[in-house]
C-alpha positions in Angstrom: 0.0 0.0 0.0 1.3 3.5 -0.9 1.5 6.1 1.8 1.0 9.8 1.1 2.5 12.0 3.8 0.7 15.3 4.6 2.0 16.4 8.0 0.5 19.9 7.9 -3.0 18.4 8.1 -2.4 17.2 11.6 -1.8 20.7 12.8 -5.3 21.6 11.7 -7.0 18.5 13.0 -5.5 18.9 16.5 -5.7 22.6 16.7 -8.0 24.2 19.2 -11.0 25.7 17.4 -12.0 29.2 18.7 -15.0 31.3 18.3 -12.9 34.1 16.8 -12.9 34.4 13.0 -9.7 32.9 11.6 -9.5 35.6 8.9 -9.9 38.4 11.4 -7.0 37.3 13.6 -3.9 39.5 13.4 -1.7 36.4 13.5 -3.3 35.2 10.2 -3.1 38.5 8.4 0.6 38.9 9.3 1.9 35.4 8.6 4.2 34.2 5.8 1.3 32.9 3.8 -0.1 36.4 3.1 0.8 37.2 -0.5 -0.7 40.7 -0.7 -2.3 43.3 1.6 -4.6 45.8 -0.2 -6.7 48.7 1.0 -9.8 46.5 1.7 -8.7 43.0 0.7 -5.8 40.6 1.3 -4.7 37.5 -0.5 -3.2 34.5 1.2 -2.3 30.9 0.5 -4.8 28.3 1.8 -3.0 26.6 4.7 -4.9 23.4 3.9 -5.0 23.4 0.1 -6.9 21.3 -2.4 -3.8 21.4 -4.6 -0.6 23.4 -4.8 -1.2 27.1 -5.5 -4.6 27.2 -3.9 -5.1 30.7 -2.6 -7.9 32.9 -1.2 -8.9 36.5 -1.7 -10.4 37.8 1.5 -12.1 41.0 2.5 -10.6 42.7 5.6 -14.1 43.5 6.8 -15.8 40.7 8.5 -19.0 39.7 6.7 -20.7 36.5 5.6 -22.7 38.2 2.8 -21.3 39.2 -0.6 -24.1 41.8 -1.0 -22.8 43.6 2.1 -19.5 44.4 0.4 -19.0 47.9 -1.0 -18.4 48.5 -4.7 -14.8 49.4 -3.8 -14.4 46.0 -2.0 -15.9 44.1 -4.9 -13.8 45.9 -7.4 -10.6 45.2 -5.4 -11.5 41.5 -5.2 -11.8 41.1 -8.9 -8.7 43.2 -9.6 -6.8 40.8 -7.3 -8.4 37.8 -9.0 -6.7 39.1 -12.3 -3.4 39.5 -10.4 -3.8 36.0 -9.0 -4.2 34.5 -12.5 -1.1 36.3 -13.7 1.0 35.4 -10.7 -0.1 31.7 -10.7 0.4 31.4 -14.5 4.0 32.7 -14.2 4.9 30.7 -11.1 3.2 27.4 -11.9 1.9 27.4 -15.5 -1.5 25.9 -14.8 -3.8 24.8 -17.6 -6.9 26.3 -16.0 -8.5 27.5 -12.7 -11.4 26.8 -10.4 -12.7 30.0 -8.9 -15.5 30.2 -6.4 -17.1 31.3 -3.2 -19.0 28.9 -0.9 -21.5 31.2 0.8 -23.2 29.6 3.8 -22.8 26.2 5.4 -25.3 24.6 3.0 -23.0 25.7 0.1 -20.0 24.0 1.7 -18.4 27.0 3.4 -15.8 25.8 5.9 -15.5 29.3 7.3 -19.0 30.6 6.7 -18.8 33.7 8.8 -16.3 35.5 6.6 -16.6 35.2 2.8 -13.6 34.6 0.7 -12.9 33.7 -2.9 -11.0 30.5 -3.7 -8.5 30.5 -6.6 -7.4 27.0 -7.5 -4.9 26.4 -10.3 -5.5 23.2 -12.3 -3.5 21.0 -14.6 -4.5 18.3 -17.1 -4.4 15.0 -15.3 -3.8 16.5 -11.9 -4.5 14.6 -8.7 -8.3 15.1 -8.7 -8.9 11.3 -8.8 -7.1 10.7 -5.5 -9.8 12.5 -3.6 -12.4 10.2 -5.0 -10.7 6.8 -5.0 -8.2 7.2 -2.2 -9.9 9.8 0.0 -6.7 11.7 0.1 -5.2 14.8 -1.6 -1.7 15.0 -3.1 -0.1 18.4 -2.7 3.2 18.3 -4.6 4.7 21.5 -3.2 4.9 22.9 0.3 2.6 25.8 0.9 5.4 28.1 2.2 7.5 27.3 -0.9 4.6 28.3 -3.2 4.0 31.5 -1.2 7.6 32.5 -1.5 7.3 32.2 -5.3 4.1 34.2 -5.5 4.8 37.2 -3.2 7.2 38.9 -5.7 4.8 38.2 -8.5 1.9 40.0 -6.7 4.2 43.0 -6.3 5.0 42.8 -10.0 1.5 42.4 -11.3 -0.8 44.3 -8.9 -1.2 48.0 -9.4 -3.5 49.8 -6.9 -6.4 51.4 -8.7 
């Protein structure tokens, strides 16, 4: 039997869950996985990714509802989505992307109290089948390594509007 080692998952499994929103914690907004801090929005790597390069675009303001975001916040989200595409293409050369928000528990939101946009690079023949047949995910690159590649690319590609 083949073993796939993913030690970073145990940190999440054993971690104490708090009532405080994970995206509102200063410790999260200041860690090495933050790729970019904008006026209203920040971008960070997903600590528990579906695949290498999985990042999230997150409003600074705590809200569970997209319709509560200001026009300025919505514009910044989509400007950073474009930057994310450019940075991920240069760093990882994906063949495509999955982009989405899971709004509400019924929609599959793991952190339902603070909306966020997932950006997931994809490749032909990537490890999607492993989740189905093996009930595991294969992440070929450490999250910190990916973050280190992407930070300079966000600086290169993102221009404040």
